[in-house]
C-alpha positions in Angstrom: 126.3 78.2 99.0 129.4 80.2 99.1 130.7 81.9 102.3 131.5 85.6 101.8 135.2 84.8 101.9 134.8 81.9 99.2 132.8 84.6 97.0 135.7 87.1 97.4 138.2 84.6 96.2 135.8 84.1 93.2 135.7 87.6 92.4 139.3 87.8 92.4 139.6 85.1 89.7 136.7 86.9 87.5 138.7 89.0 84.7 135.5 90.9 83.5 133.4 91.6 86.4 130.7 89.1 86.2 128.0 90.5 88.6 128.4 94.1 86.8 127.7 92.5 83.4 124.9 90.3 84.6 122.8 93.1 86.1 123.4 95.3 83.0 122.1 92.6 80.7 119.1 91.9 83.1 118.3 95.6 82.9 118.9 95.7 79.1 116.8 92.8 78.3 114.0 92.7 80.8 114.1 96.1 82.5 113.0 94.3 85.6 114.7 93.3 89.0 114.6 89.7 90.2 111.5 89.0 91.9 112.4 85.3 92.9 114.1 82.1 91.8 113.3 78.3 91.7 114.0 78.3 95.4 111.2 80.9 96.5 109.0 80.9 93.6 106.0 79.0 95.8 106.7 81.5 98.5 106.5 84.5 96.4 103.3 83.5 94.8 101.9 82.4 98.2 102.3 85.9 99.2 101.4 87.5 96.0 98.9 85.1 94.3 97.4 87.8 92.1 100.7 88.5 90.5 100.5 85.3 88.7 97.9 86.5 86.4 98.0 90.2 86.7 99.0 92.6 84.0 98.4 90.1 81.2 100.3 87.2 82.9 103.5 89.4 83.0 104.9 87.4 85.9 104.8 84.2 83.8 106.1 85.7 80.6 109.0 87.1 82.5 110.4 83.8 83.4 114.0 83.1 82.3 116.0 79.9 82.2 119.4 80.9 82.8 120.8 79.0 80.2 118.8 81.2 77.8 119.7 84.3 79.6 123.4 83.2 78.9 122.8 82.6 75.4 120.8 85.6 74.5 123.1 88.2 76.2 126.7 89.6 76.0 127.8 87.2 78.7 128.6 84.6 76.1 131.2 87.1 74.6 133.3 86.8 77.9 132.5 83.7 79.6 132.2 80.2 78.4 129.2 78.2 79.7 131.4 76.5 82.3 132.5 79.8 83.6 129.0 81.3 83.6 127.9 78.5 85.8 130.8 79.1 87.9 130.4 82.8 88.5 126.8 82.5 88.6 127.3 81.5 92.3 127.9 85.4 93.1 124.4 86.2 92.1 121.9 85.7 95.0 118.4 85.9 94.8 117.3 89.3 96.5 114.2 87.4 97.9 115.7 84.6 99.5 119.3 85.1 99.5 120.2 81.8 97.7 122.5 81.8 94.5 120.4 81.3 91.4 120.6 78.1 89.8 118.2 77.3 86.9 115.5 80.0 86.4 114.7 83.7 87.5 111.5 85.7 87.2 112.3 89.3 86.5 109.1 91.0 87.6 108.4 94.1 90.0 105.1 94.5 91.4 103.4 97.5 89.7 103.1 99.5 93.0 105.3 100.5 95.8 104.5 97.9 98.5 103.6 99.0 101.9 106.4 98.9 104.2 106.7 95.6 105.9 103.9 94.5 104.3 104.8 90.7 104.2 105.6 90.6 107.8 102.1 92.3 108.4 100.5 89.5 106.6 102.0 87.0 108.6 100.6 88.7 111.8 97.4 89.5 110.8 97.0 85.9 109.3 97.9 84.4 112.6 95.8 86.9 114.6 92.4 86.5 112.2 93.0 82.6 112.4 93.0 82.2 115.9 90.8 85.0 117.0 89.0 86.6 114.0 86.9 89.1 115.9 90.0 90.8 117.4 91.6 91.5 114.0 90.8 95.4 114.6 93.2 95.4 117.5 96.3 95.1 115.1 97.6 98.4 113.8 97.5 97.5 110.4 93.8 96.3 110.2 93.1 99.9 111.9 95.2 101.6 108.9 93.1 99.7 106.6 89.9 100.9 107.9 91.0 104.4 108.2 92.0 104.3 104.5 88.7 102.9 103.4 86.7 105.5 105.4 88.8 108.1 104.0 88.1 106.6 100.4 84.3 106.7 101.2 84.2 110.4 102.1 86.0 111.3 98.7 84.2 109.3 96.1 80.7 109.5 94.6 78.2 107.1 93.5 78.2 106.0 90.0 75.6 104.2 87.7 77.3 100.9 86.1 76.8 101.0 82.3 77.9 97.4 81.5 76.0 94.4 82.1 76.1 92.2 85.1 76.2 88.5 85.2 75.0 86.4 88.2 74.7 82.6 88.2 72.9 80.0 90.0 73.6 76.0 90.0 71.0 73.3 90.5 67.8 75.3 89.5 64.7 73.2 88.6 62.6 74.1 85.7 60.3 76.0 88.2 63.1 77.7 89.7 64.5 79.5 86.6 62.8 82.9 87.7 64.0 86.3 88.4 63.6 85.8 92.1 65.9 82.9 91.9 68.9 85.4 91.4 68.2 87.8 94.3 69.6 87.5 97.9 69.6 83.9 99.1 67.7 83.3 102.4 69.9 84.0 105.5 69.6 80.5 106.8 71.3 78.9 103.7 74.2 81.3 103.2 77.7 80.2 103.9 80.9 82.1 104.3 82.1 83.7 100.9 84.8 85.9 100.1 83.2 89.1 101.0 80.3 87.9 103.2 79.8 86.1 106.5 77.5 83.0 107.0 73.9 84.2 107.4 74.8 87.5 105.6 73.5 87.3 102.0 75.0 89.5 99.2 74.9 89.6 95.5 77.9 88.2 93.7 78.0 89.2 90.1 80.6 89.4 87.2 81.1 91.6 84.3 81.1 88.9 81.8 79.3 85.3 81.5 82.8 83.5 81.1 83.9 84.7 84.5 80.7 84.0 85.9 80.7 80.3 84.8 84.4 79.9 86.0 83.4 81.3 89.4 81.0 78.4 89.6 83.8 76.0 89.0 82.4 75.3 85.6 79.7 73.5 86.9 76.2 73.5 85.0 74.4 76.8 85.6 71.8 79.3 84.8 73.4 82.9 84.3 71.3 86.0 84.6 72.3 89.0 82.5 71.5 92.1 84.7 71.0 95.5 84.1 71.8 98.0 86.9 69.8 101.1 87.1 70.7 102.3 90.4 73.8 104.4 91.4 76.3 102.9 93.8 79.2 103.9 95.8 81.7 101.2 94.7 85.2 100.4 96.4 87.0 99.4 93.2 89.8 97.0 93.7 90.7 96.5 90.2 92.5 99.5 89.5 93.1 101.3 92.7 95.7 103.8 90.9 93.3 105.2 88.6 90.2 105.3 90.8 91.7 105.5 94.4 95.0 107.1 93.6 95.7 108.4 97.2 95.5 104.9 98.8 96.4 102.9 95.8 99.5 101.4 97.1 97.7 100.1 100.3 94.9 98.6 98.2 97.1 97.2 95.5 99.3 95.7 98.3 96.3 94.0 99.6 94.6 92.8 96.3 98.0 91.5 94.9 98.6 89.5 98.5 97.1 86.5 100.1 94.9 88.3 102.4 92.5 89.3 99.4 93.3 86.9 96.4 94.4 83.5 97.7 92.2 80.9 95.8 90.0 78.9 98.0 89.9 75.4 96.7 88.2 73.5 99.5 84.6 72.9 99.7 84.4 72.7 103.5 83.1 75.2 106.1 86.7 76.2 107.1 87.9 78.9 104.6 90.6 80.9 106.1 91.4 82.6 102.7 88.2 84.5 103.2 89.0 85.8 106.7 90.9 89.1 105.9 88.6 90.0 102.9 85.3 89.6 105.1 86.9 92.2 107.2 87.3 94.5 104.3 83.6 94.1 103.4 82.8 95.1 107.0 84.8 97.9 106.9 83.3 98.9 103.4 79.6 98.3 104.7 80.4 100.5 107.9 81.7 103.6 106.0 78.7 103.5 103.4 80.0 101.5 100.3 77.4 99.6 98.2 79.5 97.4 96.5 83.1 96.2 96.1 84.7 95.5 92.6 87.3 93.1 92.7 89.6 90.7 90.3 88.7 87.2 89.7 91.0 84.6 91.3 89.8 81.9 88.8 90.4 84.0 85.6 93.0 85.9 83.9 93.2 89.1 81.8 90.8 91.5 83.2 88.2 89.5 84.7 86.3 91.2 87.3 83.5 90.5 90.0 81.2 92.8 91.8 79.8 92.0 95.4 76.7 94.0 96.1 76.6 94.5 100.0 73.6 96.9 100.1 70.5 94.8 100.2 68.4 97.8 99.3 69.7 97.2 95.7 68.1 94.0 94.7 66.4 92.4 91.9 63.4 94.5 90.9 64.8 97.2 92.8 67.6 98.9 90.8 68.6 95.5 89.5 66.6 94.3 86.4 67.1 91.0 84.6 67.3 90.9 80.8 67.4 87.3 79.9 68.4 84.0 81.6 70.7 81.5 79.7 71.9 77.9 80.7 75.6 76.7 80.4 76.4 73.1 80.7 78.8 71.5 82.7 82.2 71.7 81.2 
């Protein structure tokens, strides 16, 4: 990595203005700023896991090997490949400050990120991991609760017109009945993304494929459900359209590790779910019946719905249309 003095020497050797041409070509070809490089790729996705699959996998498709960038732009008309690599030392990744080497990812999050958001995430993560019941002592958590309360005051209940799908694993023949797809008994409910242990909710998906994927592709029975009751839903799948006033905050949360980190472990400790359960508590407290949220296991518009209000249940607003078996993949 060059010092500023060494960079200045290199600039004085540059006959055409490499940095200016590089950024003009980047804008012309990809119309995006640099999100990360090889050095900080993992850190970017650790902070913004939903970016990997959002917007039809735009982040993935905007990966660009720098040798391809060179050969496909006007840079090759001014610089040899050796000169390109030489002057590339002038281009630092805006995320980590390290000069680009092999690849860049040209991508911009499709919203205005909350000021200082990544720092707030780190503070919240430390607090909620050590003392989860004190999370509301953090000013950012207070802002989140205030925003969710404001949302609840401004939106109405709606009826879901599409079918919902709910899966159960390890059902015996005698258990393949409607009641098996209702709320589980409190004493068997473990921590989930939007529920505490002992606090049953109904996790559903908007298509059977997502539902099966959420079961880690284990053999399962999937009930197709019609919802006849109106619900007040906090929609985290498209905040800009549905909750525009608070869309930047909600999108920042959804794209971030606070709500969209994948949980692969099968044990009881699931730190990935700590803040999302706080969101669920906020939603319940201000009168939301359900939360609609993106799947962390599927790509391209795969949505889930968690019903928080146990007054909406199988036989009371939720009618099972049919039950189908899906074998282990």
